[in-house]
C-alpha angles and dihedrals in degrees: 000000000000123000118250117256091248093054091047091055091051091051092050091050090049091051092048090049091049092050090049092051091048091051091052091049092050091048091048093049091048090050091050092049091049090049091050091050090049091050091049091051092048093047097044105033114356125128097319121166111247117234114243125200116207114236133209090227116092129206093255094054123101106243145178129186140209133183093285109011146056119213120195139170123221126170093342096312125113114215131192120200135163125236090263089066096253117142112229100182145327133206135186116249127216090242139019127241095036123163120236140222121183134187134165088268105044148348122233127202116194146164132180095297108014135065119189120187125201131182123230091271093057097255113148104233100175146000120199129186118208135205103220131026122306107220103175141349141198134179147202135187090278108027147030119213124201130187105220127187121200129212092273092056094253114142130210136172115238119199120205131191123230091276091056095252117144110245101167142010123197126193122186111210116222090357130110114219108232101169144352137175151135125275138170118357093358096300117154135214139189124200116201140175123214115248097196100057132090091214126048115273112181127187131198110199118189134195133186124236090277089055094248113146114257102172147358110199122188123206116189133205099007139068123243114238099181141355130212123190120208129177096272105008146046121222113205114193102205133178092261106023146012102237122199114197143152123256091271092056098256106152117236100174144334138204127203114242102157112158095025127107121218114245112162145341143205115206127184134156093275104022135061112183125173131191121210135182129201115289134193119049094346091059090075093061121108095240136046113237106173136029132190126207116205115190107181110242094021137078118277121253124213123205130201101211129215118275113278096014108177101180141014132193141179118235132176103310090333140091121215126204116192130201126173089269110030152017119232115200123208132183121232090266091060097254118141111245100179148321125235128190126225114236088242138002109282129218098203141008122210121196115217135194091264104079092203094061137056132185117233124197128205112178104318095330120103127199133184115231123195111221121230 
C-alpha cells in the first residue's frame, strides 16, 4: 500500500526539520569547542607580559655572552654577571676599551696589541703582547687563537697555550681568513676564501685537539654563510645550497637555499634545523617579513611574520619573531603557539648563546627576558 501524497509531504517536512535541528546542534557544538580552545589559548599562552630582569650591563658596554653568563667591559674593568643580574666577579684590565670573546672555558679581553685570558672564576691566566694588529680571538680549554695582521697586510693565525706562549703560527697563502674557531673536543677549524680566483673558492680546514690537520675541504662557486660541525659530518650553509659532507669533503646531500640569508640554527645529535630570512634586495629593509625553516630530512616551512618584525631566532623546537612590542612564538610546523608582550617598547634586541633568553635595550638600559 502506498502513502497518500499528503502524508508523504508531511514526512518530507519532518525530515527537513530534523536535518535543520541537527545542523544547528552541530554548529552550536563547534562554536562551543572553538570558544573552549580560545579560552585555553588565552589562559595558557595569550598576550602575557614577559618578565624582564634589569642587568648591570648597559648598551654602550662591550659584551660577550655564554650559556649562563654575561661578560662586559666598562672603564677598564671586566665584569661577569648572570642573567638574573647578579655580579659574580670583576677584575681590572691592563687597558680600557678592550673587545671580548667568551666561551664556556674562558673569557678573553683583547685590543690591537694585547690579549688577556681569564678563567671562569676571573683568574688572569695569561697576558700576551703582539707585534702586529690583533683582529679577532677565540679560545678553548687548551688554546687561545688570535688572527694577527702585520704591517704588509698579511694575516696569520697564532695559537697560544694556557700560559700565553706561542706554540704555532699558520699563514694561508693567497687566502683570506673569514672565520676560525674551536668546536667539539678541542678541535679547530679555519674558513678561508681564495684571493686569486675570479669565482669564489672557499676552504674549510680542520685540525684535531693536538692541532694535526684532519681535512681540507674545497667548495667552489659559492660563498659559505655558516658552518656546523657534528660528530661525523660538516654542514656548510652556502649562498646556493646547504651541503652535508664528511670530514674529507665527500658530499652526502644538499638542499637549495638560493636567495635566503642564514639567521640561526639548532643542532642536536639527531636534528639539524636552520632558520633563514629573505636575502637579496629585501635584506636591506628595516623589517623582516618572511622566514624559512629548513629541517634537514623534512619539508621546509615558510612563515609570514608579524608587521614590523625586527629580529627572529630559533629556540628549542620553537621559532621566535620579535617586534618592538611583542614576541610571537611558532612551532616548527609554522603554527602560532602564543604571543607575549614586552613590559615596554624596546629599542633593540640582542640574541645570546642561551636560546631561552634575550637581552632587550631601552635607551641605555638593558634587561634579560626569559622566552616562553
